[in-house]
PAZAPA-4460 file (N, C-alpha, C; in steps of 0.05 Angstrom, whole numbers, plus 32768, in hexadecimal, padded with zeros to 4 digits):
% residues 220
    n_x    n_y    n_z   ca_x   ca_y   ca_z    c_x    c_y    c_z   seq   type   mol
   8CD5   84F3   86EF   8CE3   84EE   8709   8CF6   850D   8716     1      M     A
   8CE7   8505   872F   8CF7   8528   873A   8D03   8524   8754     2      R     A
   8D1C   853B   8749   8D30   8520   8763   8D35   8539   8774     3      L     A
   8D3C   8547   8780   8D3B   855A   8796   8D41   855B   87B2     4      N     A
   8D67   854E   87AF   8D64   8541   87BE   8D87   8551   87D8     5      R     A
   8D88   8565   87CF   8D97   8572   87E2   8D93   8576   87FD     6      Y     A
   8DA1   857D   8801   8D9D   8582   8811   8D9D   85A1   882E     7      S     A
   8D8B   85A2   883F   8D78   85C4   884E   8D88   85BC   885E     8      K     A
   8D9F   85B0   8879   8DA6   85BD   8881   8DB9   85D9   888E     9      R     A
   8DAE   85EC   888D   8DC0   85FE   8894   8DD8   8603   88A7    10      F     A
   8DEC   860F   88A3   8E01   8625   88B2   8DFE   863F   88AE    11      S     A
   8E14   864E   88B2   8E1B   8657   88B8   8E0C   866E   888E    12      W     A
   8E11   8691   8893   8E0D   8697   887B   8E1B   8698   886F    13      L     A
   8E1B   869B   884C   8E2B   869E   8840   8E24   86A8   882C    14      F     A
   8E3F   86B0   8816   8E2F   86C8   87FC   8E41   86AF   87E3    15      L     A
   8E2B   86B1   87D0   8E33   86A9   87B4   8E42   86B6   87A1    16      I     A
   8E5B   86B7   8797   8E63   86C7   8783   8E5F   86BC   8767    17      I     A
   8E61   86C8   874D   8E58   86C1   8737   8E6F   86D1   8720    18      G     A
   8E71   86C9   8709   8E7D   86CE   86F2   8E70   86ED   86ED    19      L     A
   8E5C   86EC   86F3   8E56   870D   86E9   8E53   8725   8708    20      A     A
   8E55   8737   8700   8E62   874C   870C   8E81   874C   8719    21      G     A
   8E87   8726   871E   8EA1   8739   8734   8EBD   873D   8723    22      C     A
   8EC0   8747   8707   8ED0   874F   86FB   8EDB   876D   8703    23      V     A
   8EF9   8765   870E   8EF7   8781   871B   8EFD   8780   8731    24      G     A
   8EEE   877C   873C   8EEB   8777   8758   8EFE   8774   8772    25      V     A
   8F04   8777   8780   8F1A   8771   8799   8F07   8776   87AB    26      R     A
   8F0D   8766   87B8   8EF9   8766   87DA   8F06   874D   87FE    27      A     A
   8F03   875B   8802   8F03   874E   881D   8EF1   874F   8833    28      S     A
   8EDC   8738   8844   8ED2   8732   8855   8ECB   8723   8864    29      V     A
   8EC3   8724   887D   8EC2   8717   8890   8EBB   86FE   8888    30      P     A
   8EBF   86DA   8894   8EAB   86C5   888B   8EB5   86B4   88AA    31      G     A
   8EAB   86A4   88A6   8EA9   868C   88B1   8EC4   8682   88B2    32      T     A
   8ED1   8682   889E   8EF4   8673   8895   8F03   8685   88A0    33      H     A
   8EFC   86AA   88A1   8F0C   86BD   88AD   8F09   86C9   8894    34      G     A
   8F14   86DA   888E   8F1A   86F0   8876   8F1F   86E1   8864    35      L     A
   8F03   86DF   884E   8F16   86D6   882A   8F0D   86ED   8815    36      L     A
   8F2B   86EE   8814   8F2C   8707   87FC   8F1D   8702   87E9    37      A     A
   8F1C   8706   87CB   8F0E   8704   87B4   8F20   8718   87A8    38      V     A
   8F24   8717   8787   8F32   8725   876C   8F28   8711   8759    39      S     A
   8F31   8722   8744   8F1F   8710   872B   8F31   872B   8723    40      A     A
   8F4A   8715   870A   8F5D   8728   86ED   8F50   8721   86DD    41      S     A
   8F4A   8732   86CE   8F34   8729   86A9   8F56   8722   86A0    42      P     A
   8F46   8712   8689   8F64   8711   866C   8F55   8716   865C    43      S     A
   8F5E   8711   863F   8F5B   870A   8624   8F46   86E7   862A    44      S     A
   8F60   86D6   8642   8F53   86B9   8641   8F4C   86B7   8651    45      A     A
   8F31   86CC   8664   8F22   86C0   8677   8F27   86CC   868B    46      G     A
   8F19   86C0   8697   8F28   86DB   86BB   8F2C   86B8   86C8    47      V     A
   8F3A   86C6   86E8   8F3F   86BA   86F3   8F3A   86D1   8708    48      T     A
   8F34   86B5   871E   8F24   86CD   873E   8F38   86BD   874E    49      Y     A
   8F3A   86C6   8761   8F43   86C3   8779   8F39   86BC   8797    50      S     A
   8F33   86B0   879B   8F15   86AD   87B7   8F30   869A   87CD    51      V     A
   8F23   86A8   87D7   8F33   86A5   8805   8F4E   8689   87EC    52      G     A
   8F5F   86A1   87EB   8F7C   8694   87DC   8F82   867D   87CA    53      G     A
   8F6A   866F   87B4   8F61   8662   87A1   8F60   8671   878F    54      F     A
   8F73   8657   8779   8F77   8673   8758   8F4E   8660   874D    55      S     A
   8F4A   866D   873D   8F3F   8658   872B   8F3B   8679   870B    56      F     A
   8F3A   866D   86F8   8F45   8669   86DF   8F36   866B   86D7    57      H     A
   8F1B   8680   86C4   8EFC   867A   86B6   8F05   8675   86A1    58      V     A
   8EFF   8664   8689   8EFD   865C   867B   8EE1   8661   865B    59      V     A
   8ED8   8676   865E   8EC5   8660   8646   8EC8   8658   862B    60      Q     A
   8EB0   8637   8622   8EBA   8628   861E   8EB1   8635   8611    61      A     A
   8EBF   8629   85E7   8EAF   8634   85D0   8E92   8611   85D5    62      P     A
   8E7D   861B   85C2   8E5B   8613   85CD   8E62   85FF   85BD    63      L     A
   8E75   85F8   85AD   8E7F   85D6   8598   8E87   85CC   85AA    64      D     A
   8E93   85C0   85BA   8EB0   85B7   85DC   8E92   85A6   85E4    65      W     A
   8E9D   8585   85E1   8E77   8577   85EF   8E7E   8587   860D    66      P     A
   8E63   857E   8611   8E72   8581   8637   8E7B   8560   8647    67      L     A
   8E75   857D   865F   8E85   8559   8665   8E77   8543   867A    68      T     A
   8E5D   8543   8675   8E44   8540   8685   8E2D   853D   8671    69      R     A
   8E31   8531   8660   8E2B   852E   863D   8E08   8520   8644    70      Q     A
   8E00   8501   8657   8DF5   84FD   865D   8DDD   8513   8673    71      E     A
   8DE4   8531   8669   8DCD   854C   8671   8DB3   8544   8657    72      I     A
   8DA0   8544   8653   8D92   853E   8637   8D83   8561   8638    73      D     A
   8D8D   8567   864B   8D7A   858C   8656   8D85   859F   8661    74      E     A
   8D79   85B6   865E   8D7F   85D1   8685   8D6A   85E3   8675    75      I     A
   8D5C   85E7   8689   8D44   85F9   867F   8D31   85EE   866C    76      A     A
   8D2D   85D2   8660   8D22   85D2   864F   8D2D   85D6   8634    77      G     A
   8D38   85D9   8631   8D55   85EC   861D   8D6F   85CC   8618    78      L     A
   8D75   85C7   85FF   8D84   85BD   8600   8D9E   85CC   85FD    79      P     A
   8DB0   85BA   860F   8DC7   85CB   862B   8DD4   85DD   8619    80      P     A
   8DD5   85D1   8606   8DED   85ED   8600   8DDC   8608   85F0    81      K     A
   8DC8   860E   85F2   8DB4   8626   85F2   8DAC   862D   8602    82      E     A
   8DAF   8621   861A   8DA6   8623   863B   8DC5   8628   863D    83      A     A
   8DDE   862E   8637   8DEA   8635   863C   8DFB   8655   8633    84      I     A
   8DEF   864F   8618   8DE7   8669   85FB   8DDE   8678   860D    85      R     A
   8DC6   8679   8616   8DBA   868B   8623   8DBA   868D   8633    86      E     A
   8DCC   8687   864D   8DD1   868D   865C   8DC5   8677   8674    87      G     A
   8DB0   8669   8670   8D95   8664   8686   8DA5   8648   86A0    88      R     A
   8DBC   8654   86A2   8DBF   8627   86A9   8DC3   863A   86D2    89      V     A
   8DC8   8653   86D4   8DCB   8649   86F7   8DC4   8638   8709    90      K     A
   8DA2   8645   870C   8D98   862A   8719   8D85   8621   870A    91      N     A
   8D80   861D   86F1   8D67   8615   86E5   8D6C   85F8   86EC    92      S     A
   8D52   85F1   86E9   8D4E   85CB   86E3   8D58   85C5   86D1    93      P     A
   8D68   85AF   86CF   8D70   85A3   86C5   8D65   857D   86C2    94      Y     A
   8D72   856A   86A4   8D61   8559   86A1   8D7C   8540   869C    95      T     A
   8D7D   8532   86A6   8D94   8513   86A5   8D84   84FE   86A3    96      V     A
   8D8B   84F5   8690   8D7C   84DD   868B   8D5B   84DA   8697    97      R     A
   8D52   84E5   868D   8D39   84EA   8693   8D33   84F2   86A6    98      G     A
   8D45   84F2   86BD   8D3D   84F8   86D5   8D3A   8515   86DB    99      V     A
   8D31   8525   86E4   8D28   8545   86E9   8D34   8558   8706   100      R     A
   8D4D   8566   86FF   8D66   8573   8718   8D50   8580   8720   101      Y     A
   8D4B   8592   873D   8D4A   85A4   8736   8D63   85B2   874C   102      Q     A
   8D78   85C0   8740   8D7D   85D1   8756   8D75   85E9   8762   103      P     A
   8D87   85E7   8774   8D7E   8603   879F   8D84   8623   8781   104      M     A
   8D67   8628   879A   8D6A   8645   8790   8D8B   8657   879A   105      S     A
   8D88   8675   879C   8D9F   8684   8797   8DA7   867C   87B5   106      V     A
   8D86   8685   87C8   8D87   868D   87E2   8D93   8668   87F1   107      G     A
   8D7F   8652   87E9   8D8D   8647   87F6   8DA4   8640   87F7   108      E     A
   8DAD   8640   87DD   8DD1   8635   87D3   8DDA   8644   87F2   109      A     A
   8DD6   865F   87FA   8DED   866A   8805   8DFB   8665   8829   110      R     A
   8DD0   864F   8834   8DE3   8640   884A   8DEA   8623   884A   111      S     A
   8DE6   8618   882C   8DEF   85FD   8822   8E07   85F1   883A   112      Y     A
   8E04   85D9   883A   8E1C   85CB   8857   8E17   85B2   885B   113      R     A
   8E25   85A6   8850   8E19   8576   884E   8E3E   857C   8849   114      E     A
   8E36   8559   8858   8E4A   8548   8856   8E47   8532   8849   115      V     A
   8E56   8529   8845   8E4B   84FE   8832   8E65   8504   881E   116      G     A
   8E62   84F0   880A   8E7B   84E8   87F8   8E79   84FA   87D8   117      E     A
   8E8D   84F9   87D7   8E9B   850A   87C4   8EB9   84F5   87B9   118      A     A
   8EAC   8502   879A   8EB7   84EB   8789   8EC6   84FD   8772   119      S     A
   8EDC   8507   875D   8EED   850E   874C   8EE7   84F9   872D   120      W     A
   8EE3   8511   8725   8EDB   851B   86FF   8EF3   852A   86EC   121      Y     A
   8EFE   850F   86E8   8F0D   851F   86CA   8F19   8520   86BE   122      G     A
   8F23   84F1   86C5   8F30   84E6   86B5   8F1E   84DD   8692   123      W     A
   8F12   84E7   8698   8F0C   84D5   867B   8F09   84F0   866B   124      E     A
   8F0D   8505   866F   8F0E   851E   865D   8F1C   8512   865D   125      T     A
   8F44   8514   865C   8F53   8505   8653   8F4F   84F8   8639   126      R     A
   8F3E   84E4   862F   8F44   84D5   861A   8F2D   84D1   860C   127      N     A
   8F28   84F4   860B   8F1C   8503   85F5   8F2E   851B   85EC   128      R     A
   8F2A   8519   85CA   8F32   852B   85BF   8F29   854D   85CC   129      S     A
   8F3A   855E   85C3   8F27   8575   85CD   8F22   8582   85ED   130      G     A
   8F11   859A   85F3   8F12   85A5   85FE   8EF6   8598   860A   131      G     A
   8EED   859E   8620   8ED4   8596   8631   8EC5   85A4   8640   132      H     A
   8EAD   85A8   8641   8E9C   85BF   864E   8E93   85BF   8662   133      M     A
   8E8A   85D4   867F   8E81   85BE   8695   8E5C   85CC   8689   134      T     A
   8E4D   85C8   8693   8E36   85C9   8693   8E2A   85E5   86A1   135      A     A
   8E42   85F9   86A5   8E39   8618   869F   8E46   8621   8687   136      N     A
   8E5D   8611   8682   8E61   861E   8661   8E76   8623   865D   137      G     A
   8E8B   8621   867B   8EAD   862B   867F   8EBC   8615   866B   138      E     A
   8ECC   8616   866A   8EE9   8605   8666   8EF3   85F7   8672   139      A     A
   8EE7   85DA   867B   8EF1   85C9   868B   8F0F   85C3   8690   140      F     A
   8F1B   85C6   86A8   8F36   85C6   86A2   8F39   85AF   86C0   141      D     A
   8F31   858B   86C5   8F42   857C   86C9   8F55   8581   86E2   142      P     A
   8F66   8584   86E3   8F78   8595   86FF   8F71   85A7   86FA   143      Q     A
   8F59   85BF   8705   8F5C   85D8   8710   8F49   85CF   8734   144      G     A
   8F36   85E5   8731   8F37   85D9   8742   8F11   85E0   8740   145      L     A
   8F02   85CF   873B   8EE5   85D1   873C   8ED2   85B7   8746   146      T     A
   8EBB   85B6   873D   8EB6   85A9   8751   8E8A   85A8   8730   147      A     A
   8E8B   8586   8740   8E70   858F   8731   8E5F   858E   8746   148      A     A
   8E3B   8593   8743   8E2C   8587   8763   8E0A   8586   8753   149      H     A
   8E0C   857E   875E   8DF3   8574   8750   8DD3   859A   8753   150      K     A
   8DD2   8599   8763   8DC8   85A9   876D   8DCA   85CE   8774   151      Y     A
   8DE8   85CC   8771   8DEA   85F2   8780   8DF0   8608   8767   152      L     A
   8DE9   8618   876C   8DE3   862D   8754   8E02   8628   8746   153      P     A
   8E07   8633   8727   8E1D   8628   871F   8E20   865B   8716   154      L     A
   8E3A   8652   8721   8E51   8648   8730   8E47   8652   8740   155      P     A
   8E53   8643   874E   8E56   8645   8777   8E70   8635   8784   156      T     A
   8E7B   864A   8796   8E91   8646   87A1   8E8D   8637   87BC   157      Y     A
   8E9E   8624   87C4   8E94   8614   87D3   8EBB   8608   87E0   158      V     A
   8EAB   860C   87F7   8EC6   8600   880F   8ECF   85E2   880F   159      R     A
   8ED5   85D2   8807   8ED9   85BA   8809   8EE4   85A7   881B   160      V     A
   8EE1   8594   883D   8EF9   858B   8849   8EFA   856B   8842   161      T     A
   8F0C   855A   883C   8F14   8546   8846   8F0A   8540   885F   162      N     A
   8EEF   8537   8873   8EFE   8527   8891   8F0D   8515   888D   163      L     A
   8F12   850C   8880   8F26   84F0   8889   8F3E   8505   888F   164      E     A
   8F42   8528   887E   8F66   8515   8882   8F63   8537   8886   165      N     A
   8F53   854A   888A   8F4C   8563   8893   8F55   8573   888C   166      R     A
   8F5D   8571   886D   8F63   8581   884F   8F52   8599   8855   167      R     A
   8F4A   85A8   883C   8F3D   85B8   8837   8F49   85CA   8827   168      S     A
   8F32   85C8   8811   8F2D   85E1   87F1   8F1C   85FA   87E9   169      I     A
   8F20   860A   87E4   8F02   860D   87D7   8F06   8608   87BA   170      I     A
   8EE6   8606   87B1   8EEF   8600   8794   8EDB   8607   8788   171      V     A
   8ECE   8612   8764   8EBF   861A   875F   8EB1   8610   874D   172      R     A
   8E98   8605   8749   8E79   85F3   8749   8E73   860A   872E   173      V     A
   8E7E   85F3   8725   8E7A   8602   8703   8E75   85E1   86F1   174      N     A
   8E5D   85CD   8703   8E59   85B3   86EA   8E44   85B5   86F7   175      D     A
   8E39   8591   86E8   8E24   8586   86F9   8E2D   8570   86FD   176      R     A
   8E1C   8561   870E   8E23   8549   871A   8E35   8545   873A   177      G     A
   8E32   851F   873F   8E3C   8513   8739   8E1F   84F9   872C   178      P     A
   8E17   84EF   8720   8E07   84E4   8714   8E03   84C1   871B   179      F     A
   8DEE   84B8   871F   8DE7   8496   871D   8DEF   848C   870B   180      P     A
   8DFB   8481   86F9   8E0C   846A   86E4   8E09   844E   86E0   181      T     A
   8DFF   8444   86C8   8DF6   8433   86C7   8E0A   8413   86DD   182      L     A
   8E23   8421   86DF   8E38   840B   86E4   8E37   8413   8711   183      A     A
   8E38   8430   870E   8E3A   8437   8722   8E1B   8440   8735   184      N     A
   8E04   843C   8738   8DE6   844C   873A   8DFC   8454   8753   185      P     A
   8DFC   844B   8765   8E09   8461   8782   8E10   8476   8786   186      D     A
   8E25   8482   876E   8E30   8496   8765   8E24   84AD   8764   187      S     A
   8E09   84A6   8763   8DEE   84BD   8765   8DEC   84C3   877D   188      G     A
   8DF8   84BE   8796   8DFC   84CC   87AE   8E07   84D7   87AF   189      E     A
   8E1F   84DB   87A6   8E44   84E9   87AE   8E2B   8507   87B0   190      R     A
   8E42   851C   87C1   8E33   8536   87BC   8E43   8547   87A8   191      I     A
   8E55   8538   87A1   8E69   8551   8797   8E80   853F   8788   192      I     A
   8E74   8548   8770   8E91   8543   8758   8EA6   854F   8752   193      D     A
   8EBF   8549   8763   8ED7   855C   875D   8EF2   8560   874C   194      L     A
   8EF0   8571   873D   8F09   8565   8726   8F1C   855D   8733   195      S     A
   8F2B   8557   871E   8F46   8542   8730   8F60   8550   8736   196      M     A
   8F5D   8574   8732   8F68   8579   873D   8F71   8574   8762   197      G     A
   8F4B   858A   8764   8F3E   8592   8780   8F4C   8575   878F   198      A     A
   8F43   8554   877F   8F49   8541   8795   8F68   8534   879A   199      A     A
   8F74   8542   878C   8F8C   8544   8790   8F99   8548   87A3   200      K     A
   8F82   8569   87A4   8F86   8585   87B6   8F85   8572   87CA   201      R     A
   8F75   8564   87D7   8F64   8563   87E8   8F64   8539   87F6   202      L     A
   8F77   8532   87E8   8F85   8519   87EA   8F77   84FF   87E6   203      G     A
   8F6D   8500   87C9   8F5C   84E8   87D2   8F5B   84E6   87B3   204      F     A
   8F68   84E6   87A1   8F69   84DE   8784   8F6D   84C4   878B   205      Y     A
   8F7D   84BA   8793   8F82   8494   878F   8F69   8489   8794   206      R     A
   8F66   8489   87B1   8F46   8481   87B5   8F33   8482   879B   207      R     A
   8F2C   848F   8799   8F17   84A2   8793   8EFD   84AC   87A0   208      G     A
   8EFD   84AB   87B8   8EEC   84B7   87BC   8EF6   84BD   87E7   209      T     A
   8EDD   84D5   87F5   8EE7   84D9   8804   8ECE   84ED   880A   210      A     A
   8ECC   84EB   8824   8EC2   84EA   8840   8EBD   8515   883C   211      R     A
   8EB1   851F   8834   8EBA   8540   8840   8E9D   8553   8850   212      V     A
   8EA1   8565   884E   8E89   8577   8855   8E89   8589   8841   213      L     A
   8E80   8590   8839   8E76   85AC   881F   8E66   85C2   8824   214      V     A
   8E78   85D7   8826   8E63   85F1   8836   8E74   8601   881E   215      E     A
   8E4F   8615   8810   8E51   8626   880D   8E6C   863C   881D   216      T     A
   8E74   8653   8807   8E8E   8671   8814   8E89   867D   880B   217      V     A
   8E8C   8697   8827   8E83   86B3   8821   8E9D   86BA   880B   218      E     A
   8E8F   86CB   87FF   8EA2   86D7   87F7   8E97   86EC   87E6   219      A     A
   8E9D   8700   87D7   8E93   8723   87D6   8EA5   872E   87C7   220      G     A
***
């Protein structure tokens, strides 16, 4: 079975930035949401990115850490950890419980804009010992400003706006999900899974879900 249900509704022109090629770069570019400043500060403990006034500390996780999404069967036809080790995860197809997902191309993702339901995840990792790895190999921080998406290339920066209270933040998409579960098959219909920290910033941590607008942001 093949799923390819992401939205192709187009809006303004956006530019995605990833981990590679950003270190030591500082630029200001005009964007849909005003002048978006981007900078990166490398250190021995990872790289801290500043995108549109929001900070993201990116650390590569050890390969022996468990995935946050342990239900991922394979990525690019490889065991998930092998695909991560080889850098094959950006927009490679992947399989979850026997269902194949095909992420967007970088070109398609530039114009991604979608309205739907957001949820949050991360609480479950607090009950497990040790650290956890996202689907692109980064250390998962439940309190950070990150997100999981089924179809966007990893990583991608997106602006998420809570349409119920108009709060808006930028998050780094570095994981896959949300996926349907046996307990809640409808959970797979949600368009984005935010970290606990992002859900708190958007004001729906206690409710669990919110109606949001998700759109890639222009950065460079």
